[in-house]
N, C-alpha and C positions, 0 to 999 in steps of 0.2 A: 858886065859878067861874062867871063869866057864860056865858050861852049862846054868846056870841061866841067867848069864849076856848076854850070846849068844841069848838066847830066847828073852830077853828084847830088845837087838839092832835089831833083826829081826822084832820084832813086831813094834818098832819105825819106821823103814824103811817103813814097809808096810802101816802105818798110814799116813806118809808124802806123799807117792806115791799116796794113795787113796785120800787125801786131794787135792793133785794137779789135779788129774783127775776131781775131782767134781769141783774144781775151773774153769777148762776149760769148763767144760760143761754148767756150770752157769755163764760164763763170762758175764759181763753187755754189752748191745749193744752199749755203748759209748766207747768200747775198741779203744785205739790208734792204728793207722795204718799208714804207711809211703809209701805204694807202689802206683803205677800209677793206674788211673782208667781203662785204657787200656793200659797195658805195651807193648803189641805188635804193637800198632798202629804206633809208630815212624818208624819202619822198613816197614810199609805197606802203608805209604803216597802216594807212587808213584802208588800203586795199586788201590787207590780209583778211582772209575769210576762213582759213583752216590752218591748224598747227598739229602736227603730228609728233610725237616723242616716243621713240622705241628704244628698248634695250632688249637683251636676251631674256629677260625675266618679266618685264611689264611693257604695256602699251597704252598711251594716253592719246585720244583724239579729241581735240578741242575744235569747235566750229562755231561759226556765227550763224544763228537761226533768228529770223525776224529781228535783226539788229541786236541780239543778245547772244553773249557767248555761252555755250554750253558743253558739257562733257558728252560727245556724241556716243561713245561706247559705254556709257552708263545711263542709257535710256534718256539722254538729253537733260540730265541733271544740270542746274544752273552753275556755271563756272564763276570763278573769282575773277572779274575783269581787271582789277589792278594788278593781279599777278600776271596775267597774259600781256597786258600793255608794258610792263616792266621787262618781262622776258624779251619781247620783240624789240624793245628800244635798246636793251643790253646787246642783242645780237648785232642791230644796226651800228652799234658804236665800236664793235670789235675792230682792232687795228692789227695789220700783219706785221710782225717783227722781222721775221726772216723764213726763207724757205728751209725745209729740212730734206728729208729723203723722198724719193719717188719709187724706191724699191720695196715691192710687198713683203719681202722677208724681214724688213725692218719695222713694219707697221705695228706687230704685236708689242714691241718693246715700248712704244710711246702711246699704245692704246688706241689706234686708228685703223685697226683691221676691219672693223664694221660688225654690225650685229649678226651677219651671216655665220661668222665664226662662233662655235657653240660656247667657248669660254671667255668670249670677248667682254670687256668691261665697257666698250664703246657706248655713246648715246647718239642715236640718229635723230635729228631735228629737221623737220621739213615744213616749210611755210608756203602756202598757196593762196592765190586770189579766187574770187568767186567762179572764174572760168577754168580753174585747175592749172593756171599758169605758175610755174615754180618761181617764188620769190627768194628762196633760200633753201638749201639742202647741204646740211654739214654733219660730219661725222666728228663728235667731240671725244677726244681721247684723254690722256692723263693731264693732271694738273702739274705744271712745273714746280719743282721744289725751290724754295728760296724764301728765307724769312725776311729778307730786305726789299721784297717786291712790294711796291705801293699798290699796284693793280694786279689781280691774278692773271697768270700766264697759262695757257694750254696748247696742246698739241691738237691740231685739227686736220681735217681733210674734206675738201669738198667732195660731195658723194659721188659725183661723175668724173672727178679728176684724180690723177695718180699721185701728185706731189702733195706731200704733207707739209704743214706750215706750223710755225710757233707764233701765237697770237697774243694780244694783250685785251682782257676785258673779262666781264663777269660771265661765265658760261657754266655756272652751277645750276643745272636745270634738273627739277624733279621729274621722275618719270612714272609715278604712281598716280592713277586718277584721282584718289582722294586729296593728293596734294594740291590740287587745283580747286577744291571745294571748301565751303564753310561746313564743317562737319558737326557742328553743334546741333543737337535736337532739342534738349531742354535742359534747365538748371533749376529744379524744385528742391529748396533746401530741406534738410531732414527735419528741422524744427517745425515746419509747416504740416508734416505728415500726421494724420490722425489715424488712419487705418488702411491696411493692405491685405487684400483678399486674393489668393491664387487658387483658381479651379483647375484641377486636372481630371480628365475623364475616368482615370484608374485609380485615383487615390483620394484620401480624405483631404478637403480643402485646408488650406493654411490661412489662418487669419491672425495678423499681428496688429495690435492696436494700443492707442493711449485714451485714458479716460479724460485727460485735461491737457491744457498747454503746459502746465508745470511738471508733467511727467517726463522724466528725462530719457526714458527708454520705452520702446514698443514691448509689449507683452503677448506672449503666445496664448491664444484662446483654444480652449477645447482639450487641454491635456487631461489624459486620463488618470484616475487615482493611482498612486504608487509610482508616478512618473513625474519628472520636472524638465524643463528646457535644458538643452545640452550646454548653452551659455547664453548670457545676456546679449553678447555681441553678435551671435549668429542669428538671433531674433531681430535685433535692432538694425542688422545690415539691410533689412527691407525698406527701411527709411531713406536709405540712399539709392534706391532703384532709379530715381529720375534725377539724382544729383550729378551735375556736370557731365550729362549724357551725350556722348559723341559717338558717331558711326564709324565703323571700318569699311563699310562698303554699303552700296544702296542699289535699289531697283525699283522700276515703276510698280505701282500698286497693282497693276493689272495681272502681275505675275502670280498673285494669290487669289485672284477672283475664282470663285467657286470652290475654294479649298476650306476644309474645316480646320481652325486653329488647334494646335497641340494643346497649348495651355492659354488660359485667359486670366489676367490679373486686373484688379480694380484698385486704384491708389486714390483715396480721399484725403483732402487736406482740411484743416480746421476752417479755413476762409472759403470753402465751398467748391473747390475744384475737384473734378472727378476725371481721372486718367484711366482709359481702357487700353490695355497692353495685350495684344495677341501674338502668339508665337506660332511661325510656320515653318516648315522645312522645304528650302528649295536646293536641290542638288546636294543633299545631306547637310547643308549650312542652315543654321537658324536665322531667320528674318523676322523682324518685329514690325507690326503695324500698331500706330498710335492714334488714339482720338481723344480729345479733350472736351469737357463739358462743365457747366456751372449749374450747382444745384444749391439754391438759397436755403433750402429746408435743412441742411446739414451744417450750415454755419455755426460755429461756436465762437464767439467773441472772446478775445483774450481778457484776462483779468485787468481791471483798471489799476494803473500805477498812480499813487498818490502825487499831486501836483508838484511837491517839493523834491520828491525823489526823482520825477520826470525830468525836472528842470536841472537837478545836479547831474543826471546821466547825460542829457543834452550837452552840458557845459564840458564834461569829460570827453565826449566824442569830438566836440569842436577843438578841444586841446590836443587831442591825438591827431586831428586832421583839420589844420586851420582853414584849408580850402572850403570847408562846409560852412564857414561863417556867412558867406554871401551866395552860397549855392543851395537854396532850399530843394530837398529831394522831390522829385516829381513822382507823385503816386499814381500807379497804374491799376485800375480796377481789375478784379479777378475775371470779369467778363471780357475786358479788352485783352487780357492775358491770354485767355482761353481762344479768343478769335485770332491772335497773332500766331499761336501755336498751330492751330488747325490749318491756317494759310500755309504754314511751312510743311506740315507733315501729311496732309491729306492725300497727296499723289504718290506717296513713296513708301516703301517697306525698307527696313534697315537692318544690316548686320552690325550688331553691338558687341562690345568687349565680352569675352568669355566669362569672365567673373560676374557680369551682370546676367549672363544667360543662365549660369549655375543657379542663381536664385529662384528663377522660373521653373528649372528642372527639378529643384530639390524636393523630395518627398517628406510628408509630415513626420515619419518616423525617424528621419534623420535629424530632426530638430529636439527630439526628446531622448531621455535616458531613465533607467530606473533610479528612483529616488533612493539615496543611500540610507541603509537601516543601521542598526546598532552594529558595531565592530564585533568581529568574532573573537572570543576570547583566545589567547595564545595558549600554547602547550604548557608553557611555565605558569601561566595563571590557572590553568585547570588543575595542576599538581598541588596548588597551594590551598 
């Protein structure tokens, strides 16, 4: 090769190398990438000791306490481990699709401005180990639109970094503390309820009861002459006080130690369960303390069903649900049921749905009305 050609070849290589360097320096912020958002997190999942989830409206602090996950900002109420495990695994699986913007003025458009901004819809998720070392800290923004996406796409930004990213993975993370709890308190069917008594210090007690299993509705006791119940449904509603009962918030029972309950309700079942329901006010919100007991002296056995009818009913039940053929129902004694309920509720007071609280707050006079007398004659009838 002549010296001239050699010089040309070297110059060409130099130009190519320089062009490559410039292209790397000026690479567009939508450059494709295939790496994990947090590549080390898979190997650190067992080290996770705290998960913080914050938005402008809510804050949830999940922590591992004595090897059990709890909701730390709800007096260490037990947290649902399966939900936490699934969330951590989802974060570890998130893959980066492409880089987006690093300019703060564009953050709001894709939802990654952060919770410091008052009207932000960002979710800040932070994961730490037992020593406070950060395993992940990500601002989750808007979900990318697209009906053809097999896996959800989100705009995110690592909390300490400027560049926003488009990622692939499930980052639909709940921010309310109760989203991480089993919120069920009790589920006592209305047909089991024999008697409900509500004592208020400033009002006549409310007593709604049934005489037997066959009574379809609770009846209000102590109605004065000339009055009737406002409606059958308003009285029978007390039978559903403990039906499918779930809480909306929770606090340690120590919060009501030394306080006098505002209202006290006693709920008795035909099979001997007695539930005590005490209402307290904490920061103007009604919180309820529950206690359950078994009283064999109040048990009223259901009427016996003739053998032929019982067999027919059993056959119909199996026809409606064939799975019952080989799965005999395991009977749980009322004593065992009481023990399970007390183990669940003894350390806590609960904020329950408002429509349940209204049953406790209602006064006796609200459940009765004057009995309808004879209709007054019309003016036309008077003239006749």
